[in-house]
C-alpha positions as CSV (number, residue, x, y, z in Angstrom):
1,M,0.1,-0.1,-0.2
2,T,2.9,2.4,0.9
3,G,4.5,1.5,-2.7
4,A,1.0,2.5,-4.4
5,A,0.8,5.6,-2.3
6,L,4.3,6.9,-3.3
7,L,3.8,5.7,-7.1
8,L,0.4,7.9,-7.0
9,L,2.4,11.0,-4.9
10,G,5.2,10.7,-7.7
11,G,3.1,10.7,-10.4
12,F,4.4,7.9,-11.8
13,V,0.8,6.3,-12.6
14,D,-2.8,7.7,-12.2
15,I,-5.5,6.2,-10.2
16,N,-7.0,4.4,-13.4
17,T,-4.0,2.8,-14.3
18,L,-3.0,1.8,-10.7
19,V,-6.5,-0.1,-10.5
20,E,-6.6,-1.3,-14.1
21,Y,-3.1,-3.0,-13.1
22,M,-4.6,-4.8,-9.8
23,N,-5.7,-7.7,-12.1
24,I,-9.3,-8.0,-10.8
25,P,-9.8,-11.2,-12.9
26,V,-6.8,-12.6,-11.0
27,I,-8.3,-11.4,-7.6
28,L,-11.8,-12.7,-8.5
29,F,-10.6,-16.2,-9.5
30,L,-8.7,-16.4,-6.4
31,L,-11.6,-15.3,-3.9
32,C,-14.0,-17.9,-5.7
33,M,-11.8,-20.6,-5.4
34,M,-11.1,-19.9,-1.8
35,V,-14.9,-20.1,-1.2
36,V,-15.2,-23.3,-2.8
37,V,-12.1,-25.2,-1.8
38,S,-13.1,-24.2,1.8
39,Y,-16.6,-25.5,1.4
40,I,-15.5,-29.1,0.1
41,R,-12.6,-29.1,2.6
42,N,-15.5,-28.2,5.2
43,L,-17.6,-31.3,3.9
44,G,-14.6,-33.5,4.6
45,F,-14.1,-35.0,1.1
46,F,-10.3,-34.1,1.0
47,D,-9.7,-35.7,4.6
48,Y,-11.6,-39.1,3.3
49,F,-10.0,-39.1,0.0
50,L,-6.5,-38.9,1.7
51,E,-6.9,-41.2,4.5
52,R,-8.4,-43.7,2.2
53,T,-5.3,-43.5,-0.1
54,M,-3.1,-43.7,2.7
55,L,-4.3,-46.8,3.8
56,A,-3.3,-48.9,0.6
57,T,0.3,-48.3,1.6
58,K,-0.4,-50.3,5.0
59,F,2.2,-48.0,6.9
60,E,5.2,-49.1,5.0
61,P,7.7,-46.4,5.3
62,K,8.9,-46.2,1.5
63,L,5.2,-46.5,0.1
64,L,4.2,-43.6,2.6
65,L,6.9,-41.3,1.3
66,V,5.7,-42.3,-2.4
67,F,2.0,-41.6,-1.2
68,F,3.1,-38.4,0.5
69,V,5.1,-36.9,-2.9
70,L,2.2,-38.1,-5.2
71,M,-0.4,-37.1,-3.1
72,S,1.0,-33.6,-2.4
73,A,1.9,-33.1,-6.1
74,F,-2.2,-34.0,-6.9
75,M,-3.7,-32.1,-4.2
76,A,-1.4,-29.0,-5.1
77,A,-2.5,-29.3,-9.1
78,A,-5.8,-29.9,-8.2
79,V,-6.6,-27.4,-5.5
80,D,-3.7,-25.2,-4.8
81,E,-0.1,-25.3,-2.9
82,V,-1.2,-23.9,0.6
83,S,-4.4,-26.5,0.8
84,S,-2.4,-29.2,-0.3
85,I,0.5,-28.5,2.6
86,L,-2.2,-28.1,5.3
87,F,-3.9,-31.5,4.5
88,M,-0.8,-33.3,3.8
89,S,0.6,-31.9,7.2
90,V,-2.3,-33.1,9.1
91,L,-1.9,-36.4,8.0
92,I,2.2,-36.4,8.7
93,F,1.4,-35.0,12.3
94,D,-1.2,-37.7,13.0
95,L,1.4,-40.7,11.4
96,A,4.2,-38.8,13.5
97,K,1.9,-39.1,16.7
98,R,0.6,-42.8,16.2
99,F,4.2,-44.3,15.5
100,D,6.3,-41.7,17.7
101,I,8.4,-40.8,14.7
102,E,10.1,-37.3,13.4
103,P,7.6,-35.7,11.0
104,I,10.4,-33.5,9.5
105,P,11.4,-36.1,6.5
106,Y,7.9,-36.5,4.9
107,L,7.1,-32.9,5.3
108,I,9.9,-32.4,3.3
109,C,8.9,-34.9,0.8
110,A,5.3,-33.5,1.0
111,I,6.4,-29.5,0.4
112,F,9.0,-30.5,-2.4
113,A,6.5,-32.3,-4.2
114,T,3.9,-29.7,-3.7
115,N,5.8,-26.8,-5.2
116,I,6.4,-28.7,-8.2
117,G,2.9,-30.0,-8.5
118,S,1.6,-26.6,-8.2
119,S,2.7,-25.5,-11.7
120,A,0.7,-28.3,-13.3
121,T,-2.4,-26.5,-13.6
122,V,-3.8,-22.8,-13.5
123,L,-5.2,-24.1,-10.2
124,G,-2.1,-24.8,-8.2
125,N,-0.3,-21.6,-7.5
126,P,-0.9,-18.0,-7.9
127,V,2.0,-17.8,-10.0
128,G,0.7,-20.0,-12.5
129,I,-3.1,-18.0,-12.2
130,Y,-1.0,-14.9,-12.8
131,V,0.8,-16.5,-15.9
132,A,-2.4,-17.5,-17.4
133,F,-4.3,-14.6,-17.5
134,Y,-1.3,-12.3,-18.0
135,A,-0.3,-14.2,-21.3
136,D,-4.0,-15.9,-22.1
137,L,-2.7,-19.3,-21.7
138,T,-5.7,-21.8,-20.9
139,F,-6.3,-24.5,-19.0
140,G,-5.6,-27.2,-21.5
141,D,-2.4,-25.4,-22.5
142,F,-1.0,-26.3,-18.7
143,L,-2.0,-29.8,-19.5
144,V,0.1,-30.1,-22.5
145,W,3.2,-27.9,-21.8
146,S,3.6,-28.3,-17.9
147,T,1.7,-31.4,-16.3
148,P,3.8,-33.6,-18.3
149,A,6.8,-32.2,-16.9
150,V,5.1,-32.3,-13.5
151,V,4.9,-35.9,-13.9
152,L,8.7,-36.5,-14.8
153,S,9.8,-34.3,-12.2
154,T,7.7,-35.9,-9.4
155,L,8.6,-39.3,-10.3
156,L,12.2,-38.2,-10.3
157,I,12.5,-36.9,-6.7
158,I,10.9,-40.1,-5.3
159,P,14.4,-42.2,-5.6
160,I,16.4,-38.9,-4.5
161,L,14.4,-38.6,-0.9
162,S,14.2,-42.0,-0.5
163,K,18.3,-42.5,-0.7
164,N,18.3,-39.0,1.4
165,F,15.9,-40.2,4.1
166,N,16.7,-43.8,4.1
167,T,18.1,-43.7,7.6
168,F,14.8,-42.5,8.9
169,L,13.0,-45.0,7.0
170,G,14.7,-47.9,8.2
171,E,14.0,-46.7,12.0
172,F,10.6,-46.1,11.0
173,R,10.0,-49.7,10.0
174,K,11.4,-51.2,13.3
175,K,8.9,-49.2,15.4
176,I,6.0,-50.1,13.0
177,I,6.9,-54.0,13.6
178,V,6.8,-53.4,17.1
179,K,3.6,-51.5,17.7
180,Q,1.7,-53.6,15.0
181,I,-1.1,-50.9,14.8
182,A,-4.3,-51.8,12.6
183,P,-5.5,-49.2,10.1
184,E,-8.9,-48.4,10.2
185,A,-10.7,-47.7,7.1
186,P,-12.6,-43.9,6.8
187,K,-16.2,-43.7,6.3
188,L,-17.7,-42.0,3.5
189,T,-19.9,-39.9,4.9
190,A,-23.0,-38.0,2.7
191,E,-21.3,-34.5,3.2
192,A,-18.0,-36.0,2.0
193,K,-19.7,-37.5,-1.0
194,K,-21.4,-34.2,-1.7
195,G,-17.9,-32.6,-1.7
196,G,-16.4,-34.9,-4.1
197,I,-19.3,-34.6,-6.6
198,L,-18.7,-30.6,-6.2
199,F,-15.1,-31.1,-6.6
200,S,-15.5,-33.2,-9.7
201,I,-17.8,-30.8,-11.5
202,M,-15.5,-27.8,-10.5
203,I,-12.2,-29.6,-12.1
204,T,-14.4,-30.8,-15.4
205,L,-15.5,-27.5,-16.2
206,L,-12.2,-25.7,-15.7
207,A,-10.4,-28.5,-17.7
208,L,-13.2,-27.8,-20.6
209,H,-13.3,-23.8,-19.9
210,S,-11.1,-23.3,-23.2
211,T,-13.3,-25.6,-25.6
212,L,-16.6,-24.4,-24.0
213,E,-15.2,-20.6,-24.5
214,T,-15.0,-21.4,-28.7
215,L,-18.4,-23.1,-28.7
216,L,-20.0,-20.1,-27.0
217,G,-17.9,-17.8,-28.6
218,L,-16.7,-16.0,-25.3
219,P,-13.4,-14.2,-25.0
220,T,-10.2,-16.2,-24.0
221,N,-10.3,-17.4,-20.1
222,S,-13.6,-15.6,-19.6
223,L,-15.0,-19.0,-18.2
224,L,-12.0,-19.4,-16.3
225,V,-13.4,-16.6,-14.0
226,A,-17.2,-17.5,-14.5
227,I,-17.0,-21.0,-13.4
228,P,-15.6,-20.5,-10.0
229,L,-17.9,-17.6,-9.6
230,G,-21.0,-19.5,-10.4
231,L,-19.7,-22.2,-8.0
232,A,-18.9,-19.9,-5.3
233,S,-22.4,-18.3,-5.5
234,Y,-23.9,-21.8,-5.4
235,V,-21.8,-22.5,-2.3
236,L,-22.7,-18.9,-0.6
237,L,-26.8,-19.8,-1.5
238,S,-26.7,-23.0,-0.1
239,L,-25.2,-21.7,3.1
240,K,-28.2,-19.5,3.8
241,E,-27.6,-17.6,6.9
242,E,-24.4,-18.8,7.5
243,A,-22.9,-17.3,4.4
244,A,-21.8,-14.1,5.6
245,S,-19.8,-15.8,8.3
246,F,-18.2,-18.4,6.3
247,F,-17.3,-15.7,3.7
248,E,-15.4,-13.7,6.5
249,K,-13.6,-16.8,8.0
250,N,-12.7,-18.7,4.8
251,I,-11.3,-15.9,2.8
252,E,-7.8,-15.0,3.1
253,W,-8.2,-11.2,2.6
254,W,-4.8,-10.2,3.4
255,T,-3.4,-12.5,1.0
256,L,-5.8,-10.9,-1.8
257,V,-5.2,-7.4,-0.7
258,Y,-1.5,-8.2,-0.8
259,F,-1.8,-9.7,-4.3
260,M,-3.9,-6.6,-5.5
261,F,-1.1,-4.1,-4.6
262,L,1.6,-6.4,-5.6
263,F,0.4,-6.5,-9.0
264,S,-0.6,-2.9,-9.8
265,I,3.2,-2.1,-8.3
266,S,4.6,-4.7,-10.3
267,S,3.1,-3.7,-13.4
268,T,4.1,0.0,-13.4
269,V,7.4,-1.7,-14.3
270,E,5.7,-2.1,-17.9
271,F,3.7,1.3,-17.7
272,T,6.7,3.4,-17.1
273,G,8.7,1.4,-19.4
274,V,11.3,0.0,-17.3
275,S,10.5,-3.5,-18.6
276,A,11.1,-2.3,-22.5
277,K,14.8,-1.3,-21.3
278,L,15.3,-4.2,-19.2
279,S,14.3,-6.4,-22.1
280,I,17.0,-5.1,-24.1
281,L,19.1,-6.8,-22.1
282,F,17.7,-10.5,-23.0
283,I,17.6,-9.0,-26.7
284,E,21.3,-8.3,-26.6
285,V,21.7,-11.9,-25.0
286,Y,19.9,-13.3,-27.8
287,K,21.7,-11.1,-30.8
288,F,25.2,-12.6,-29.3
289,F,24.1,-16.1,-29.4
290,A,22.2,-15.5,-32.7
291,G,25.4,-14.9,-34.4
292,I,27.4,-17.9,-33.4
293,L,24.4,-20.7,-32.6
294,P,21.8,-22.5,-34.9
295,S,18.3,-21.4,-34.6
296,P,16.9,-23.7,-31.8
297,F,19.8,-22.9,-29.8
298,Q,19.2,-19.2,-29.5
299,I,15.7,-19.7,-27.9
300,I,17.5,-22.6,-25.7
301,V,19.9,-20.1,-24.2
302,L,17.2,-17.3,-23.8
303,F,14.9,-19.8,-22.0
304,I,17.5,-21.1,-19.6
305,S,18.6,-17.7,-18.8
306,A,15.1,-16.5,-18.0
307,V,14.4,-19.9,-15.7
308,I,17.6,-19.0,-13.9
309,I,17.3,-15.4,-13.1
310,I,13.3,-15.9,-12.2
311,G,14.4,-19.2,-9.8
312,A,17.2,-16.8,-8.1
313,L,14.8,-14.3,-7.6
314,S,12.1,-16.8,-6.3
315,S,14.7,-18.1,-3.9
316,V,15.4,-14.8,-2.0
317,I,11.8,-13.3,-2.4
318,D,8.4,-14.8,-2.4
319,N,8.2,-16.3,-6.0
320,I,5.1,-14.3,-7.0
321,V,6.9,-11.1,-6.6
322,A,9.5,-12.5,-8.9
323,V,7.3,-13.4,-11.4
324,A,5.1,-10.3,-11.3
325,V,8.1,-8.1,-11.7
326,F,9.6,-10.3,-14.6
327,L,6.6,-11.0,-16.7
328,P,6.2,-7.3,-18.4
329,I,10.0,-7.9,-19.4
330,I,9.0,-11.4,-20.9
331,A,5.9,-9.8,-22.6
332,E,8.6,-7.2,-24.3
333,V,10.6,-10.2,-25.5
334,V,7.7,-12.3,-26.9
335,A,6.5,-9.0,-28.8
336,L,9.3,-8.8,-31.0
337,N,8.2,-12.5,-32.6
338,I,11.6,-14.1,-32.1
339,P,11.6,-17.9,-33.3
340,F,9.8,-19.9,-30.5
341,G,9.9,-17.1,-28.4
342,D,6.2,-17.5,-27.1
343,I,7.4,-20.4,-25.2
344,L,9.2,-17.8,-22.7
345,W,6.0,-17.7,-20.7
346,W,6.8,-21.0,-19.4
347,S,10.3,-20.2,-18.1
348,T,8.1,-17.8,-15.5
349,L,6.2,-20.7,-14.3
350,I,9.1,-23.1,-14.1
351,G,11.5,-20.4,-12.3
352,G,8.9,-19.4,-10.1
353,C,7.5,-22.8,-8.9
354,Y,10.4,-25.5,-9.4
355,F,12.9,-23.0,-7.5
356,G,10.4,-22.5,-4.6
357,N,12.1,-25.4,-3.3
358,A,15.3,-23.9,-2.9
359,T,15.1,-22.2,0.2
360,P,12.6,-22.1,3.1
361,I,11.3,-18.9,1.9
362,G,10.9,-19.7,-1.4
363,S,7.4,-20.2,-1.7
364,T,4.4,-19.4,0.3
365,A,3.5,-23.1,1.2
366,N,7.2,-23.3,2.6
367,I,6.3,-20.6,5.0
368,V,3.3,-22.5,6.1
369,M,4.3,-25.7,6.7
370,L,7.3,-24.2,8.8
371,G,4.8,-22.4,10.7
372,L,2.8,-25.3,11.5
373,L,5.8,-27.7,12.4
374,D,6.9,-24.5,14.8
375,K,3.6,-24.4,15.8
376,R,3.1,-28.1,16.8
377,Y,6.5,-29.2,17.6
378,N,8.4,-26.0,18.2
379,K,11.2,-27.5,15.4
380,S,12.3,-25.6,12.4
381,V,14.3,-27.1,9.6
382,S,17.9,-25.3,9.2
383,F,18.4,-23.1,6.3
384,K,21.8,-25.2,5.6
385,S,20.0,-28.5,5.7
386,W,17.4,-27.1,3.5
387,I,19.5,-25.6,0.9
388,S,21.7,-28.7,0.6
389,L,18.5,-31.1,-0.6
390,G,16.1,-28.2,-1.8
391,L,18.7,-26.8,-4.3
392,K,19.8,-30.1,-5.9
393,I,15.8,-30.9,-6.4
394,S,15.4,-27.3,-8.0
395,L,18.0,-27.8,-10.5
396,L,17.3,-31.2,-11.4
397,T,13.5,-30.9,-11.8
398,S,13.8,-27.3,-13.4
399,L,16.1,-28.8,-16.0
400,I,13.7,-31.7,-16.7
401,A,10.7,-29.1,-17.1
402,S,12.8,-26.8,-19.4
403,S,14.0,-29.9,-21.5
404,Y,10.8,-30.8,-22.1
405,V,9.0,-27.3,-23.2
406,L,12.2,-26.8,-25.3
407,L,11.8,-30.3,-26.8
408,I,8.2,-30.1,-27.4
409,K,8.3,-26.6,-29.1
410,I,11.1,-27.3,-31.2
411,I,10.0,-30.8,-32.2
412,W,6.6,-30.1,-32.9
413,G,6.3,-26.1,-33.1
C-alpha cells in the first residue's frame, strides 16, 4: 500500500492505471476458489480421500513416502499449494504421533512435491494463475506444456528423497514392527460424497473452459473466472444464513489485498517503460548467441537464462513477487516475434514454482509448513540442511521441465 501511495504521489501512475493493473480477474478467481475449496474441505471430502488412499500403503515407510510425494503433487495441482500442504501436514502429524516418529522427513517430501505439483495446472499456484491471465494461457495449455513435466519431475524426486531419508525410513520400519497398529478404514459420509461431486464438477468445467469458450464464442479465459464465480455463488446460497460468517472466515483477505497491490506496483515496470529497457538485455543476449548458434539453440539459451534469473529471485523473495516483476519483461521479448519466443511464458512458471524448493522462503507453502511445524513441535528446518537438498531438487527438476518444454516446441512447433 505504501508503494502504491508513493507511485501516485510521485506521478508515476494515475489512479485508473493503478486500479487497472490490480488484475481484478486474477483476484476474483482466487477469491472464488477460496470459497469453493474451503466448502469442499469443510464437507470432509479431502480428509476421506487422503486417508483412504494412505490406507493402501499399509504404513510401509517407503510406500508412505511415495504416497506423500504423489498425493502432495496431485493435491497442489487440483486445489492449490497452501491447501495441499495443510492437508498433508495434518496426515503427517497424525502419523508421527501414532508411531512416535520425526515428522520432518515426510514434511520435506510433501513440500517439495507440492511446489512442483502446483505448476501442473492453472489452479495450483498464484504464479500459474497470474501467468495464465497475463499471457492468455488456458487450462488445456497447462495440461500440454506443464503437466507432463510435473509428472516426470515428481517421479524423479522419489528415489532421491528415498535415498536421502533412508536411515529415517529404516528406523520407522522398526517401530511399525513393534507397534503392530491395525489401520482403520475411514467412512464416506453423505457430506463428503457431496464434496466429491462438487470437486469433480469444478475440475471438469475448468478443464473444458477453453473448449466451452470456443463453442459459446466467449473471450479467452472468461469462463476461467465465470466458473468459479458460479460455483462460489452456489456455495454461498446453499449456506443461507451462515454464508456471511463463512465468507469472512474462509477468505484470506490479507493475501488478496497483498496480491492486488503487488500486481499494480509490479506492472508499473511495464507502464513506465522500465520493462522495455530491461528486455533489451535479453535481446542483446539473444543477438549475441544468434551470431554463433543455430536457430533452436538461441531460444534455449534465452529460455534457460530466464528460468535461472526468475528462479534465483524466487529463492530469496516470494516467487509471486519475482514473477510479477518479470512478466512485463518477458512480454516485451515475446512481442518481438523471435523464433519460438512464445514459450518464454513457461520459463516464468518453471523458475517461479520449481525454485520454490531451493530455500525455506522460496514459496508461500514453505512458510506455511514451517509455521505449522513450529506451532506443533516447536521445531524448524535449518537453512543449510534445506538448501543442501532443496537446491539439488530445484536444479534437477527445473532442468527436466525446461528440457520438456523446449523439446516439444522445437520438435512439434
